[in-house]
N, CA and C atoms as an extended XYZ file, in Angstrom:
225
Properties=species:S:1:pos:R:3:atomname:S:1:resname:S:1:resid:I:1 pbc="F F F"
N       -29.959        5.530      -34.729 N   MET     1
C       -29.298        4.443      -34.025 CA  MET     1
C       -27.786        4.659      -33.998 C   MET     1
N       -27.239        5.127      -35.129 N   LYS     2
C       -25.802        5.361      -35.223 CA  LYS     2
C       -25.358        6.418      -34.205 C   LYS     2
N       -26.152        7.496      -34.097 N   ASP     3
C       -25.831        8.552      -33.130 CA  ASP     3
C       -25.926        8.027      -31.694 C   ASP     3
N       -26.923        7.218      -31.437 N   PHE     4
C       -27.112        6.634      -30.115 CA  PHE     4
C       -25.902        5.782      -29.728 C   PHE     4
N       -25.449        4.940      -30.639 N   LEU     5
C       -24.292        4.080      -30.369 CA  LEU     5
C       -23.020        4.898      -30.181 C   LEU     5
N       -22.861        5.944      -30.975 N   ALA     6
C       -21.686        6.810      -30.830 CA  ALA     6
C       -21.691        7.480      -29.459 C   ALA     6
N       -22.857        7.938      -29.009 N   GLN     7
C       -22.986        8.563      -27.694 CA  GLN     7
C       -22.649        7.557      -26.595 C   GLN     7
N       -23.177        6.356      -26.696 N   LYS     8
C       -22.904        5.325      -25.686 CA  LYS     8
C       -21.421        4.951      -25.672 C   LYS     8
N       -20.796        4.931      -26.840 N   GLU     9
C       -19.366        4.623      -26.919 CA  GLU     9
C       -18.562        5.691      -26.181 C   GLU     9
N       -18.940        6.963      -26.377 N   ARG    10
C       -18.255        8.055      -25.673 CA  ARG    10
C       -18.444        7.919      -24.160 C   ARG    10
N       -19.646        7.577      -23.737 N   GLU    11
C       -19.921        7.403      -22.310 CA  GLU    11
C       -19.074        6.277      -21.723 C   GLU    11
N       -18.989        5.180      -22.434 N   VAL    12
C       -18.178        4.046      -21.982 CA  VAL    12
C       -16.712        4.456      -21.893 C   VAL    12
N       -16.231        5.191      -22.883 N   GLN    13
C       -14.836        5.642      -22.870 CA  GLN    13
C       -14.578        6.567      -21.685 C   GLN    13
N       -15.521        7.469      -21.392 N   GLU    14
C       -15.366        8.374      -20.249 CA  GLU    14
C       -15.326        7.594      -18.935 C   GLU    14
N       -16.196        6.607      -18.813 N   ILE    15
C       -16.216        5.782      -17.598 CA  ILE    15
C       -14.900        5.021      -17.457 C   ILE    15
N       -14.408        4.480      -18.550 N   MET    16
C       -13.142        3.742      -18.514 CA  MET    16
C       -11.998        4.663      -18.111 C   MET    16
N       -11.993        5.894      -18.596 N   MET    17
C       -10.937        6.842      -18.236 CA  MET    17
C       -11.014        7.194      -16.755 C   MET    17
N       -12.231        7.345      -16.219 N   GLN    18
C       -12.376        7.641      -14.798 CA  GLN    18
C       -11.848        6.490      -13.949 C   GLN    18
N       -12.194        5.277      -14.321 N   VAL    19
C       -11.718        4.101      -13.582 CA  VAL    19
C       -10.205        4.017      -13.675 C   VAL    19
N        -9.660        4.222      -14.871 N   PHE    20
C        -8.213        4.172      -15.059 CA  PHE    20
C        -7.537        5.243      -14.216 C   PHE    20
N        -8.102        6.445      -14.211 N   THR    21
C        -7.533        7.542      -13.434 CA  THR    21
C        -7.593        7.221      -11.944 C   THR    21
N        -8.695        6.638      -11.476 N   GLN    22
C        -8.809        6.264      -10.068 CA  GLN    22
C        -7.780        5.200       -9.704 C   GLN    22
N        -7.579        4.233      -10.593 N   GLU    23
C        -6.584        3.190      -10.344 CA  GLU    23
C        -5.186        3.792      -10.297 C   GLU    23
N        -4.899        4.727      -11.203 N   GLN    24
C        -3.592        5.385      -11.205 CA  GLN    24
C        -3.391        6.158       -9.908 C   GLN    24
N        -4.425        6.887       -9.488 N   ALA    25
C        -4.329        7.671       -8.259 CA  ALA    25
C        -4.087        6.755       -7.063 C   ALA    25
N        -4.797        5.640       -6.998 N   MET    26
C        -4.626        4.705       -5.889 CA  MET    26
C        -3.224        4.112       -5.899 C   MET    26
N        -2.739        3.779       -7.075 N   GLU    27
C        -1.389        3.227       -7.179 CA  GLU    27
C        -0.347        4.252       -6.738 C   GLU    27
N        -0.552        5.517       -7.102 N   MET    28
C         0.379        6.564       -6.691 CA  MET    28
C         0.378        6.721       -5.175 C   MET    28
N        -0.806        6.700       -4.564 N   VAL    29
C        -0.909        6.826       -3.111 CA  VAL    29
C        -0.233        5.641       -2.436 C   VAL    29
N        -0.502        4.435       -2.923 N   LEU    30
C         0.107        3.244       -2.331 CA  LEU    30
C         1.623        3.272       -2.459 C   LEU    30
N         2.125        3.689       -3.611 N   THR    31
C         3.571        3.780       -3.816 CA  THR    31
C         4.181        4.802       -2.872 C   THR    31
N         3.516        5.946       -2.730 N   GLU    32
C         4.013        6.991       -1.833 CA  GLU    32
C         4.042        6.502       -0.385 C   GLU    32
N         2.982        5.844        0.045 N   GLU    33
C         2.924        5.323        1.413 CA  GLU    33
C         3.961        4.223        1.634 C   GLU    33
N         4.163        3.380        0.645 N   TYR    34
C         5.173        2.327        0.730 CA  TYR    34
C         6.557        2.948        0.911 C   TYR    34
N         6.865        3.946        0.091 N   ASN    35
C         8.164        4.611        0.181 CA  ASN    35
C         8.331        5.329        1.512 C   ASN    35
N         7.258        5.937        2.002 N   LYS    36
C         7.303        6.611        3.299 CA  LYS    36
C         7.601        5.598        4.409 C   LYS    36
N         6.943        4.452        4.353 N   GLY    37
C         7.172        3.402        5.346 CA  GLY    37
C         8.595        2.878        5.312 C   GLY    37
N         9.123        2.715        4.103 N   ARG    38
C        10.515        2.256        3.975 CA  ARG    38
C        11.473        3.272        4.588 C   ARG    38
N        11.243        4.555        4.317 N   GLU    39
C        12.113        5.603        4.850 CA  GLU    39
C        12.033        5.642        6.372 C   GLU    39
N        10.821        5.538        6.910 N   GLU    40
C        10.672        5.523        8.365 CA  GLU    40
C        11.389        4.318        8.966 C   GLU    40
N        11.286        3.170        8.322 N   GLY    41
C        11.972        1.969        8.791 CA  GLY    41
C        13.480        2.126        8.740 C   GLY    41
N        13.953        2.747        7.679 N   ARG    42
C        15.388        2.985        7.526 CA  ARG    42
C        15.888        3.910        8.640 C   ARG    42
N        15.136        4.983        8.901 N   GLU    43
C        15.523        5.918        9.959 CA  GLU    43
C        15.512        5.236       11.324 C   GLU    43
N        14.496        4.421       11.568 N   GLU    44
C        14.410        3.701       12.837 CA  GLU    44
C        15.589        2.745       12.985 C   GLU    44
N        15.944        2.069       11.918 N   GLY    45
C        17.086        1.158       11.943 CA  GLY    45
C        18.394        1.883       12.220 C   GLY    45
N        18.550        3.055       11.608 N   MET    46
C        19.767        3.842       11.843 CA  MET    46
C        19.848        4.271       13.311 C   MET    46
N        18.717        4.692       13.867 N   GLU    47
C        18.691        5.120       15.263 CA  GLU    47
C        19.035        3.953       16.194 C   GLU    47
N        18.477        2.778       15.917 N   LYS    48
C        18.794        1.602       16.736 CA  LYS    48
C        20.268        1.242       16.616 C   LYS    48
N        20.812        1.388       15.422 N   GLY    49
C        22.232        1.113       15.218 CA  GLY    49
C        23.106        2.054       16.027 C   GLY    49
N        22.738        3.336       16.027 N   LYS    50
C        23.499        4.320       16.808 CA  LYS    50
C        23.432        4.002       18.297 C   LYS    50
N        22.244        3.608       18.758 N   LEU    51
C        22.105        3.257       20.177 CA  LEU    51
C        22.965        2.050       20.532 C   LEU    51
N        23.008        1.079       19.650 N   SER    52
C        23.827       -0.108       19.879 CA  SER    52
C        25.304        0.265       19.948 C   SER    52
N        25.718        1.129       19.039 N   ILE    53
C        27.115        1.587       19.034 CA  ILE    53
C        27.411        2.357       20.315 C   ILE    53
N        26.475        3.228       20.728 N   ALA    54
C        26.678        4.015       21.946 CA  ALA    54
C        26.803        3.107       23.167 C   ALA    54
N        25.976        2.072       23.239 N   GLU    55
C        26.059        1.133       24.361 CA  GLU    55
C        27.418        0.440       24.389 C   GLU    55
N        27.890        0.028       23.231 N   THR    56
C        29.195       -0.631       23.146 CA  THR    56
C        30.302        0.337       23.547 C   THR    56
N        30.203        1.576       23.066 N   MET    57
C        31.222        2.573       23.401 CA  MET    57
C        31.245        2.839       24.901 C   MET    57
N        30.055        2.913       25.517 N   LYS    58
C        29.990        3.152       26.962 CA  LYS    58
C        30.653        2.002       27.720 C   LYS    58
N        30.389        0.762       27.285 N   LYS    59
C        31.011       -0.405       27.913 CA  LYS    59
C        32.526       -0.385       27.749 C   LYS    59
N        32.986        0.225       26.644 N   MET    60
C        34.426        0.284       26.381 CA  MET    60
C        35.091        1.456       27.098 C   MET    60
N        34.293        2.267       27.815 N   GLY    61
C        34.865        3.333       28.610 CA  GLY    61
C        34.885        4.706       27.955 C   GLY    61
N        34.244        4.872       26.818 N   TYR    62
C        34.178        6.196       26.190 CA  TYR    62
C        33.340        7.125       27.065 C   TYR    62
N        33.693        8.398       27.074 N   SER    63
C        32.908        9.381       27.823 CA  SER    63
C        31.633        9.706       27.047 C   SER    63
N        30.656       10.270       27.758 N   LEU    64
C        29.409       10.656       27.096 CA  LEU    64
C        29.668       11.698       26.008 C   LEU    64
N        30.622       12.583       26.253 N   ASP    65
C        30.962       13.601       25.251 CA  ASP    65
C        31.527       12.951       23.988 C   ASP    65
N        32.395       11.957       24.162 N   GLU    66
C        32.959       11.254       23.002 CA  GLU    66
C        31.870       10.496       22.238 C   GLU    66
N        30.982        9.856       22.987 N   ILE    67
C        29.890        9.112       22.351 CA  ILE    67
C        29.009       10.064       21.552 C   ILE    67
N        28.705       11.229       22.135 N   TYR    68
C        27.889       12.227       21.437 CA  TYR    68
C        28.574       12.692       20.158 C   TYR    68
N        29.863       12.982       20.255 N   LYS    69
C        30.600       13.469       19.082 CA  LYS    69
C        30.632       12.435       17.959 C   LYS    69
N        30.726       11.169       18.320 N   ILE    70
C        30.825       10.115       17.307 CA  ILE    70
C        29.451        9.733       16.750 C   ILE    70
N        28.453        9.586       17.625 N   THR    71
C        27.141        9.100       17.171 CA  THR    71
C        26.134       10.213       16.895 C   THR    71
N        26.347       11.364       17.520 N   GLY    72
C        25.378       12.450       17.381 CA  GLY    72
C        24.186       12.295       18.308 C   GLY    72
N        24.206       11.257       19.151 N   LEU    73
C        23.098       11.023       20.077 CA  LEU    73
C        23.233       11.911       21.302 C   LEU    73
N        22.110       12.465       21.731 N   MET    74
C        22.089       13.234       22.975 CA  MET    74
C        21.834       12.243       24.105 C   MET    74
N        22.806       12.075       24.973 N   LEU    75
C        22.672       11.095       26.063 CA  LEU    75
C        22.465       11.768       27.388 C   LEU    75
């Protein structure tokens, strides 16, 4: 009986480690995807900001070459 219980305890511990490892893996994937989404959002925001600046510069009479040099946007 003692050996049987020891074996079952090991099995339970192995199952718990697998579940814990799966939870860790899922958390890592979710964190990575969250960070990727934030970076994509940041890049999109920067691009929109540059476009807004370029529009303002064009209204103020800047040449396309000047706008390109300042914003880096290909117009």
